[in-house]
Backbone as JSON, one array per atom type, in Angstrom:
{
  "sequence": "XXXXXXXXXXXXXXXXXXXXXXXXXXXXXXXXXXXXXXXXXXXXXXXXXXXXXXXXXXXXXXXXXXXXXXX",
  "N": [[25.71, 45.26, -20.94], [28.39, 47.13, -21.75], [27.91, 51.05, -22.6], [29.98, 52.83, -23.58], [32.96, 53.09, -24.72], [36.1, 54.81, -24.11], [38.07, 55.74, -26.74], [41.42, 57.34, -26.45], [39.98, 59.25, -24.53], [37.6, 60.06, -26.05], [34.28, 59.48, -25.94], [32.89, 56.6, -27.46], [30.52, 55.22, -28.34], [29.32, 51.68, -28.39], [28.04, 49.8, -30.02], [28.61, 51.28, -32.33], [31.35, 50.35, -32.63], [30.94, 47.79, -32.37], [29.15, 46.99, -35.1], [30.98, 48.08, -36.79], [33.02, 46.49, -36.93], [30.68, 43.85, -37.6], [30.4, 45.02, -40.24], [33.15, 44.19, -41.41], [33.3, 42.03, -40.97], [31.51, 40.83, -42.97], [31.47, 41.91, -45.47], [33.73, 40.06, -46.07], [32.35, 37.73, -45.85], [30.51, 37.78, -47.6], [32.79, 38.03, -49.8], [33.27, 35.51, -50.01], [31.45, 34.24, -50.63], [30.73, 35.38, -53.32], [32.81, 34.35, -54.82], [32.28, 31.27, -54.56], [30.35, 31.56, -56.5], [27.76, 32.06, -55.29], [25.93, 33.91, -55.75], [24.43, 33.75, -57.85], [21.98, 32.58, -57.68], [20.66, 34.2, -55.95], [18.16, 36.88, -56.0], [17.99, 39.35, -55.48], [20.55, 40.91, -55.07], [21.49, 43.21, -53.46], [19.48, 43.59, -51.39], [19.63, 41.09, -50.21], [22.54, 41.34, -49.4], [22.06, 43.54, -47.05], [20.25, 41.89, -45.5], [21.72, 39.84, -44.49], [23.8, 41.39, -44.08], [22.72, 42.87, -41.21], [21.65, 40.22, -39.58], [24.64, 38.91, -38.92], [25.12, 41.68, -37.68], [23.45, 41.02, -35.59], [24.16, 38.69, -34.83], [27.43, 38.99, -33.75], [26.79, 41.06, -31.8], [24.9, 39.1, -30.27], [27.42, 37.3, -29.23], [28.87, 38.83, -28.12], [27.25, 39.92, -25.82], [27.01, 37.19, -24.68], [29.16, 37.05, -23.75], [29.98, 39.03, -21.91], [28.15, 38.22, -19.87], [29.14, 35.98, -19.42], [31.16, 36.49, -17.86]],
  "CA": [[26.72, 45.58, -22.09], [28.93, 49.03, -21.55], [27.43, 51.65, -23.28], [30.51, 53.56, -24.69], [34.25, 53.07, -24.42], [37.18, 55.44, -24.46], [39.62, 56.13, -27.75], [41.92, 58.55, -26.11], [39.27, 60.26, -24.26], [36.24, 60.06, -26.75], [33.45, 57.92, -25.7], [32.56, 55.98, -28.33], [29.34, 53.42, -28.48], [29.92, 50.09, -28.22], [27.52, 49.71, -31.24], [29.44, 51.61, -33.25], [32.11, 49.31, -32.92], [29.92, 46.35, -33.16], [28.55, 47.64, -36.72], [32.17, 48.36, -37.76], [33.65, 44.03, -36.96], [29.93, 43.6, -38.46], [30.72, 45.13, -41.72], [34.0, 44.2, -41.92], [32.58, 39.94, -41.35], [30.22, 40.62, -43.62], [32.45, 41.91, -46.31], [34.45, 38.72, -45.51], [31.31, 36.33, -45.9], [29.88, 38.28, -48.89], [34.03, 37.93, -50.86], [33.48, 34.08, -50.21], [30.21, 33.71, -51.36], [30.83, 35.75, -54.88], [33.96, 33.23, -55.27], [31.56, 29.91, -54.76], [29.63, 31.72, -57.27], [26.28, 31.68, -54.83], [25.12, 35.14, -55.65], [23.57, 33.34, -59.57], [20.58, 32.55, -56.97], [19.76, 35.7, -55.48], [17.19, 37.61, -56.4], [18.31, 40.81, -55.17], [21.89, 41.34, -54.1], [21.83, 44.32, -52.23], [18.63, 43.39, -50.23], [20.81, 39.83, -49.27], [23.43, 41.78, -48.82], [21.3, 43.88, -46.47], [20.08, 41.39, -44.51], [23.37, 39.04, -44.38], [24.49, 42.26, -42.28], [21.68, 42.69, -39.83], [22.14, 38.72, -39.16], [25.8, 39.21, -38.81], [25.44, 42.01, -36.71], [22.88, 40.01, -34.3], [25.04, 37.63, -34.18], [28.25, 39.76, -33.07], [25.6, 41.44, -30.37], [24.93, 38.31, -29.19], [28.21, 37.34, -28.77], [29.39, 39.85, -27.19], [26.34, 39.63, -24.27], [27.05, 36.12, -24.22], [30.97, 36.56, -23.12], [29.61, 39.79, -20.52], [27.74, 37.8, -18.99], [30.24, 34.81, -18.75], [31.93, 36.87, -16.85]],
  "C": [[27.58, 46.86, -21.76], [28.49, 49.5, -22.32], [28.92, 52.64, -24.31], [32.01, 53.03, -23.97], [34.85, 54.26, -24.63], [38.22, 55.43, -25.22], [40.27, 56.88, -27.58], [41.14, 59.49, -25.82], [38.05, 60.92, -24.92], [35.51, 58.87, -26.48], [32.72, 57.92, -26.88], [31.09, 55.04, -28.39], [29.71, 52.56, -28.81], [29.43, 49.47, -29.66], [27.98, 50.35, -32.27], [30.45, 50.73, -33.75], [31.96, 48.09, -33.61], [29.49, 46.35, -35.0], [29.94, 47.93, -37.29], [32.61, 46.77, -37.79], [32.1, 43.71, -37.55], [30.3, 43.71, -39.63], [31.65, 44.49, -42.34], [33.65, 42.27, -42.39], [31.81, 40.0, -42.73], [30.44, 41.02, -44.81], [33.06, 40.59, -46.66], [33.29, 37.63, -46.45], [30.66, 36.73, -47.69], [31.33, 38.09, -50.26], [33.33, 36.68, -51.0], [32.24, 33.83, -51.06], [29.83, 34.5, -52.89], [31.91, 34.75, -55.64], [33.24, 31.67, -55.8], [30.23, 30.38, -55.77], [27.86, 31.51, -57.0], [25.32, 32.56, -55.13], [24.06, 35.0, -57.42], [22.03, 33.27, -58.73], [20.24, 33.11, -55.95], [19.75, 36.14, -56.04], [17.1, 38.94, -56.55], [19.46, 41.07, -53.98], [22.11, 42.13, -53.39], [20.3, 43.78, -50.77], [19.42, 41.96, -49.73], [21.67, 40.6, -49.01], [22.97, 42.42, -46.91], [20.77, 43.08, -44.76], [21.42, 40.22, -44.44], [24.01, 40.31, -43.26], [23.64, 42.28, -41.11], [22.05, 41.33, -39.55], [23.48, 38.52, -38.65], [26.05, 39.82, -37.66], [24.84, 41.75, -35.46], [23.61, 39.52, -34.11], [26.02, 37.71, -33.23], [28.01, 40.25, -31.63], [25.75, 40.29, -29.31], [25.61, 37.77, -28.14], [28.79, 37.66, -27.61], [28.45, 39.95, -26.05], [26.56, 38.58, -23.98], [28.94, 35.99, -23.24], [30.77, 37.41, -22.26], [29.37, 39.5, -19.48], [28.13, 36.42, -18.79], [30.9, 35.27, -17.16], [31.56, 36.99, -15.24]]
}
């Protein structure tokens, strides 16, 4: 995986981009879970949101590594 990418001459670590993407995806999943009323089964919602974010970030990271390895 590439260590960083250039955004108009400013080098930005790839992990920051992946973290932003994971945050947006996690918020989308969170909204869907709220609409499905799934949070009434969750004991500690902030801890659940953190674990959901970590899982989504790991999935995005693994997906990117798989795509780059396939190339």
